[in-house]
N, C-alpha and C positions, 0 to 999 in steps of 0.2 A: 757217894759217898767219895771226892778222889782218893786215889793211892797217895801218900806220898815218897819221895824219893828214898834210894834205898836205906837210908841212913840221913838224920840229922845232916844236917849242911852249916857252914859262917855265911852267915851274908851281909859283907857292907854296904851301907844306903849311903853316899857320897851329898852331901847334902850345903859344904860349904861357898856354894857359888854367891856372886851378887845378887845375880837374878835380874842383870841389867835388860834382857830382853825384856821385863815386862810392862817395862812404861808406869804408868799411875801407878795400875797393880802392886808394883814393886815399893813406890813411893812408902805404901801401911801396911803389906808384907813384905818377912820374906819366901824367895818359892816353896819350900815344904812350908809353911805358915796360910800359904792360900788359901782360905775355906771352898772348902769341894760337896756341895751339899751336908753344911753344917758343921763338919771337921775340917783339918788342916790332912793337905792333898798330902802328908808324912803318915798323918795316921792309913790310911788307905794303906802305904805301900804294906805298913810293916803287919798291919792287917794280911794281907795279898801272902808273904814269906810264911810267915805264921801257919796261914793255911796248907801253906804249899810243904812246909816239915820243916822250916829252917831251927837249928835250934839254936847261936848264939848268934846276934845281930848287934852289929858296931854301927854309930853312925859318925859318920866324920864331918865334924862342924866347924862351921868361921867362932872364935869365943866373943865378934861382938856380937854373937845373936843369942844371942839373952832369952830370947824369949823359946824360941827354937829348945834350948837350953833347958829351963825350966818344966816346956813344956813335957819334955822326953823324959825329964826327970820325976816328975808328975802318971804321967800316963805309964809307965811304965818302967818299974824299978831294972829291971834284969837287962834292958836292951844297955851295951856303953858306948861311953859316949869318947869319940875320940876327936882330938883336935886340931886341924891343919892353919895352921898362925899366918901362913901368904899363901893368900893364892896359888895353886903350883900347879893347878889343872888334878883331872883326874887320875889320873897316872898316880901322881903322890897323895893323889886321898889314897887309895887303893891302898898300897903299901900301909898308909896309916894305921887305914883299916887290917889287915893285914894282923900286924902286934897284935892289934883285940884279941886273936880266934885260933892261936895259937893249938889251942885241943880239938882245933877240926882239922882234919887230912881236905878237906875243900871247902869254898870259899866262892857265892858267888856275889858279886859285886853288880850294883844297878845304882841309877841317878835316881834322886827324892823326886822327882817328876814323872817316868815310865810305870808304869799304869801296867807293865806285867799281864796276861791272865792266870789266876792260879794253878794251871793244868802246862802250861808252856814254861815259868817256874820247875817244876815240878819236875819238867823232860829237859832241859836246862842242869839242870842239877845232879838229876840220874848220867847227864850224858859225862860231867863231870864227873862223877865218883867212879865212870866207869874207865874212863883215862887220865892216871893220877899227873900229875905235873904239868898239862895240858892249861888251857885256855881256850872259852867259848864268850861270843863275846855276842848278845843279843840286842837288836834294835829296833825301834818303833817306826815305821813312816809316819811322818809329821803330814 
């Protein structure tokens, strides 16, 4: 079993983009709702965050993405849904998400299509908890 971060941390999943690079697939699904192994991509991200020890999770959505909003509400009532009515980028989305996580001293921000390995999420969260008022950014080589 993997050891979670030192204490529960907040997590923000940015899921308000258009997914314009998805082509024809993006006409059928928003990026967080693209099916991967029979489940929406967002489910895989949320599952990994929970396994890493995330306490509260906020998902930042665009209010037009009703499929995602309904899915999140049905899947996990504990997930906080935050709205980004104007698509103004990941920094703005992170700031909106932080407003939902005031009870956590540390928050990890990830995109809805970033499937980080659980041990990497644990390490990143622990790093953030050791260095208050700092930021760490993790990216995947694509």
